[in-house]
N, C-alpha and C positions, 0 to 999 in steps of 0.2 A: 817849798809848796805850802800855801795857806792851809788854815784849819778846815775852811769848808771844801777844799779838793782833799784832804786827807778824808774827810767824813764821806764824801761821794765815793771814793775808792772803796771804804769800808761797807756801806750799802751795797756796792756793786758786788763785791764778794759775797756777802751774804745771801743776796737773791741768787746769785750763780749757784751756791751750794744748795739754796732751797730747790731749783730747778734740776739739780742732778738726780736721776733715778736711782732707787736703792739697789743695792747689790742683793742678787738672791741669795737667800740664806736657808732654804730648803736643805735639810740633812736627812738622808735615809740610814738610821743606825741598824744594821743587819747583824744580829747575835747568832753565834752557833752554840745551842745549848749543851751543858753538860749531859753526856749520855747519848746525844745524837750523832757523835762520831767516837769513835776509839783512838783516834790519832790526829794529828793536825793536818789540814787540808789545804792543798794548793790548788787553785783553780780560777776561773773567771767568775765574778760574782755580778749578776744583772738584776738591775732592779726595771720593773715595767708598772707603768702608770696608764692605765686604760679607763676611759669614760663608761666603757661596757664590762658588765660583770661575767657576761657568760659569752664564750667559754673564758676559762680561767686567763688572767692576763699574761702568764707565760706561755699558753698556747696561741697567743695572737702576734707572736714575734714574725715580723717579715717585713717584706718592703711597704706593705700597705697598712701596715701594724701601727699601733700606739707608740708614744714615747717610751724610749727604754734608755736606760744609762748603765756603763759597765766600768769595771775597775778589775785588776789582777789583785788576788789574794795569794800571800805566800805563807805558808805554814799557820794557817789560823787555827788556832787551838779552841777545844771545846769550852764554852764558858767566854770566849772572847768575842769582841766585837768589831766589825770593819764599818766604816762610815763611807757612804757615796755620795758625794758634796763638790760644790765648786765646779771647776772646769774639768769636768770628766768626760770620755766619750760619751757621745748624746746621739740620740737619732728620734726623730727627725729635727727636733729642736734640743736646744742646751736648756739647762735648768732656769736659768735668768729670762729665757723667753717662753716657758711653759705657761700655756693661758691659765689663767685663774678658773678654778671648778672643781667639781667632785669628781673623784678617781677612785678606783680600785687599783690599790697597790700591792704589789707581790715581788718576792725577791726569790732568785734561783742561782743556785751555786754549783757550777758545771766543775765536777771532778777531773783534775789532770793526773797523770800517772808518770813518776820519772822513769826515764828509759836511758840507758847505756848502750848507745848505739854501735854497730861496729866500724863505723866511720871515726870513731874516738868522742863522738860529742855527747853529752849528757842533758837531756833537755825533758819538758815537762809538756805532755800531749793527752789529750782524750784519747782512750783506748776502747773500742768497741768492736765486737765481733758480728753485730747485727747491723743491718742496714737502716740506721737512725740518725738523726740530727745529734750534734752534740749535747744541744740543751735538752733533750729528750732520753738520753742516756739512764739506763737503770743505773740505781745508786746516788744520782744526783740528788741533791737536797732541797727544798723550797718552803716557802712560807705560805701560810693561808693568807688570801686575800684581806687586805684592810681597806675599808672605805673611809676616805678622808677628803676635806676641802683642801686643795693646794693653791697657796698664793704667793708667787715669788717676790711680791712686793714686800713681804713681811717675813719674820724669822720664824723657822718651823722645824721640828725635829719628827720623824715620823720613825715609831721603833716597829721592827720585824724581826720574827723567829724562824730560824730554819728548822721547824719541827717536823715536816715531812720528808719523806723519801720515795722516790720513783721506783715503783716496783720491778723484778726482773720482767723482762719481755718475754711473753708467752711462747712456748715452743710451737712450731707450724705444725698443723696437722696434716698426714699424709692420707691419701686416698688411693683408691686403685689406679688413677691417672698421674697423680702427682707425688713424686718421692723426693726427699730431702737428704742432702748429705751436708756433713761440715767434717773437715779434716784439718788437722796441725799441719802448719806449713813449717818445715824444718828451716828453708830457705829463708822466709820471712821473721820467723824466730831469731835466727843466729844475727841477722840485720838489726833488729829491734831490741834484742837483748831482752825479750819478755816473751811468753807463749802467745803466738798468732795464729788465728785459725781462717780458713777460707771455705766456702761453701758453693752450693747450687740447688736449684730447684729443677727438678727433670720431669717433663711431661712425656709420657709414654704413648705410642702408637697404639691404635686397636689391635687387638692379637697378639701382643708381645708376651704374654705368658703361655700362649697357646704354641708359639713357636720358637721354642728355646734354642734351636740352632741358626737362627736367623741374625745377621749383623746389620746394623742400621746406619744410614747416613746421619748425621748430627747439624742442627743449625744451634749455635750459641747466641743467644739473644741478650744483647747489652742494655742496660738500663735499670731504671728503679722500681719495676715492678716485680713481685715476687715469683708469680708465675709466668710462664712464658706466655706472650700475647695475652695476658691476664686472663688466661683460661679459668673458667668456673663451670660447674654443673648447676649452681645455685640459681634457680630462677628468679629469686627475689633480688638479685643483684641488676637485673635487666630492667632497670628503672627509666622514666623518661627522661632524667637527668642523664644517666649514663648512655643511652641512645643519642641523646642531643650531642654529648661531647665525643662521641664515637663518628656522628656525622660530620662533625668539624674538622676531624682529621680524616675524613673518607675511609674509616674503617668501621668495622661491626664491634659490638659489644663483646667482653669476653665471653659471656653466655652463647651469644649467636656464634660466634669463632668455635666454641666447643661443640656445638651441634656439627658443625662441619668436620671436624678434627675428629669425631667419633664414628663419622659416616662411613659407608661402605667404600665408597669410591675415592677416598681422601689418600694422599700419598702417606706411606708409612716411613715417618721420620722421627727422630727423637729430638725434642726441643729442650734446651737447656739456658735458664739465666743464672749467672754467676753471683753470689754473694761475694764481693772483695772490696769490703769498705777499707779506707786507710785511716791514719790517725788525723787527717786533715780532711775528710770528706766522706760520704756515703759511699763514693765509688773512687777505685783508685786510678782509674784512667787506663789502666791495663798495661801500660808500659814500665819498664824500669826507669825509675827517676832519683835523682840526687837526695830529695826530700823524703819521697813516700818509699822509698826502697824497691827491693828487685820483684816488682810483682809480676812484670812480664816473664821472668824466670818460675816463680810460683805457678803462674796459670799453665805455662807451656810444659813444664818439666814435673809438675806434681799433679795439678788439678785434671788437666785434661787426659793426661793418661790414667789417673784413678778413675775418672768416668768413662772411659773407654774400656777399661777393664771390667768395670761394674755392672755396665748397662749395655754390653756387646754392641759397641760402636765400631764402624769401620776405621780402623786406624790408618788412613790415607788422606792426603791432602785434598783430593777431588770430594771427598766425603765430608769434609769439615767446611761448613759455611757460616759466616758471621753477618749479624743484623743488629741494628740499633737505630735509635733516632735521638737526637738533642745529645746529650753526654754518652749516650750510646752509641750514637752516631760516630761521634769523633773516636770512641774505643774501638768500634768494629774497623773503621777505616784506618786506624793506627795498627792493629792487629793484621789486617791484609799488607800493608806496605811495609811493615817491620818484620814479619814472619811470612813471606811470600811460600817458602818452602813447606810451611804447615798448614796454610789458609787456603782453599781453593775457590773462594767466592766471597764477596761482600755487597750486601744489601744496606746503602747509608741513606738515612733520612735527616735532613736538616740539622747537620753535624755542629758540634761547637766549633769556634774557628779553625779551620784547617790551613789557612794561607795567612799568615801574620802581617801581610800587608792590608789586610782587611780583618783586623781584630775587632770584630764587630764595625765601627765606622772609624776607627784609628789604623793608621800605618804605623806600628810601632817602631819601624826603621828610619821613618824620617820625621814623623809629627814629634812635636816637642812636649806636648801635654796631654795626658788621656782625659782629661776633664772639659777641656775647652779645644775648639776648633777656632783659629784666628783667620778670618777672611781678609782682613787688612788691619793696619794699625788703629782703626777705629772702631772695627766690628769684630767682637768676639762672642762666640755663642756657646751654650753649655752642650756638652755632646751627649746626645740618648742614649739609655741602654735598651729602653723598650717603647715600641710604639703600637698603636692600634691598626688594625687591618685597613683603615683608611689614611693612616699615615701621620696620626696624630701623635706626636711624642707623650708618653705617659709616665716615665721614670729616667732619670739621668745618671750617669756612671758616677759622679760626684755624691749623689744620694746612696748609690748602693756601697760604695766605700765607707761612707759614713755609717752605714747601718752595721757593715763588717766590723767596723773598728769598736763598735759595742759588743759584737758577739765574740771577739777574740783579739788578742794582740799578737805580734810577730807570726803572722800567717795563720792564726788559729780560729778564724771565723767560722771553719766548717761551712763556709758557703760559696758562692761562685766564683768570686774574684781570688779569693785565698786559695781555692783548689788549683784553679788555673797556673797561678803562681808558683803553688808548691809543686806541681807536676813539670811545670815547664822550666822552672829558674834553678839557679844555683843555690847551694847551701852558704849561709853567711858565716862569719867568726864565731857567733854565738852558737850555731847549730841550727838556726832557723832559717825559713825560706827568704832570699832576698827579694824583696818586692820588685815589680817591673816599674811601678811608679811610685812615687812620694802619696801615701795615703791621704795626705792633708793639702798637697797643692797640686797633686796631679801630675808632676814633672816625670817624664820617661826616662828611665835609667838606661842608655844606649848599649852598655856593656852587657846588662842583663836581656835585652833583645836580642844582641848577637848570639849570646850563649845559647838562648832557646833555639834559634835558627840552625846553629852551627851542630846541636846536639840531638837533630832530629824530630823537634816537637812542632815545628812548621811541617806538617806533612807535605805541603806543597812544595817546599824548597827541599825537604828530604827527597821526595820522589826527582824531582828535577836533577839534584846533585849525584842521584845514584842512578840515572835512568839507563846507561848502558847495560846494567845488571838488573834492574828493577824491568824495564820495557818487556822482555820476551815474558818475565813470570807473570806479570800483572795482565796480560792480554784475554779479554773477555771475561775479567774477573770482576771489575768495578762498576757497579750499579748505584747511581746517585741520584737523590731527589731533594728538591726544595720548593716550598711554597715562594712566589716572588714577593708577596709582602710577609716575609717572616718576621713574627714578633720582635725578635731579637736582631735583626738586621743579618743572621747567619746565611742567607742565600749569597750574600756579597762575596764571601769566600769561595762558596762553592762555583760561583762564575770565575773567579781566578784560578782555581784548580783545575776547570775544564779549560782554560784560556792556556795553562801551562801544559795539559796533556797534548791539545792539539799542536802546541809549538813543537815539543820535544819529540812527539809521537806521529805527528802528521793529520790531517784532517780525517783519514780514514782509520785511525788506530781504534780498536775494538774496546771502547769504553761507553757506556750509557750514562746520559745526563737528562733529566726530565724535570720540568720546573712548572710549578700548578700557577694558573692563573684564572681570571682575575681574583686578587683580595684572598689569595689562599696563604695561609700563615703557618704558624710553627706547628709541627707534627703533621702535617699535609702529608697523606700517602697517595701515590697514585693508583692504588688498588687496595681492597682489604687486605686483612693478615692472611686469610685464607687463600687469597689470590697469590701473595707474596710467596707462600709455603710451595704452592703448585709451582711458580717460577723456580723457586730454589731446588724444588725435584727435579725439575727438566733439566736445568743445569747440570745437576748431578749427574743424571742420565747421559747427557751428551758428552760430559768429561771423563766418563770411567774408562778405565785403560782396556785396550781391545780383549776381547773374551771375558771380561768381568760381567757375570750375570747378574742382571736386575730383578729377575723373577723372584728371587727370594725375599728381599725387602719390599718388593711392588707387589704383593699378594693382595 
């Protein structure tokens, strides 16, 4: 080749190099100061970069939140520095794609506890005995926000120091109506190898103290609220915003519900919310599971008997009712179909997936990928996770998986996909949950899907498989409700559950299904909470054994 040709090649190479975009060199150097901790810390280090200063960036974490980046730290010693840089777990964009601009940057270190479980695995998990997300747990360390200009096109180091500590969660205040309990669970403590506690908030009926010889039916309310049905006597909570949210769900505010609960003619029952967080989420999902541990045993053998002794509850199935919405809806139905000899009726609202042929929009037994639906070889679409009431997709499963990868590795995101897989799935060789799907590609693991079905977590498949035994026990006990435009597509699994019931039990099998329309979404209720309680009380009266007097608790 002549000299002119070689010169042209050299010029072309130089021009190509000049056109290559710069590699992002933003580095967040996070130091654990001397004196900030008494020993090395293992946990999850998260850096949040938000254009907004208020609230603090660490409090903006979520599916609509700002960019966040996460890494695991193992044995970070006081005085040492961990660096978040390069190809780290990121949401919603990676460091190289971060738009240049002014940001408020904050670091957060989620503390993990090493546990030696009864199944022989030694793992690190966040442990909390209160219903709070892992990144909000007491004892976590965080930095003060720093305002900086970030530009991935250049090199930049941002120094952050973990000088602050999240204080203990305040103890809940008791009132004449609301009592709180917390007990050590010996069953869970043996499994996890550390002290584990479970608790409840108990809403007493009018006249409870004035009738010391009366025993009461109980409604166990599963969900995220501290007080059953958000009960409160504080009129300041009855804001326009609270009223609007209540109207959207077709219920009343907690304050409005309280006025009925305290009235003369209202049914006299005891309402109870459980506080049963697991090391993988704010809720344990109420059943025994390989990763969460024996929460079903702890609830049925420890917590419910304790509550029945302490609050004069009728210790009979007909007087134990379960209710819940969303996560709580799944828990309520799971308790009813797995413990039919214990529970006498279930009111289930828009539950998390109860039929895994409709795991939201995926059929995990047939579909190949959780993130995408393949219409044909040319047409592949992202699978939504959330929609508007008009049907507009708002967020996809891939995006949620990406957020959860920032919040925690090995199933420790303390978020929705993480707890579903921890609850439903098997334990891996490393002691952590085996994921249903690859968190980066979305490829579904068929063996995990079959494990979920075969071990009773697909509630529809469980009832179908055990219909000969369950059919007679569940007669008249299932009441299910869903909005036909559920924000998270949860109505689809309810349809499948009803189809299963009609197929195995017949068209006239006594199970109730109601659907809200038009455009009724997540947390839609067919009536307000007071109306739900009245239905439950009537159900208890109808199903009481012959000769059982209702006059005492129906004063």
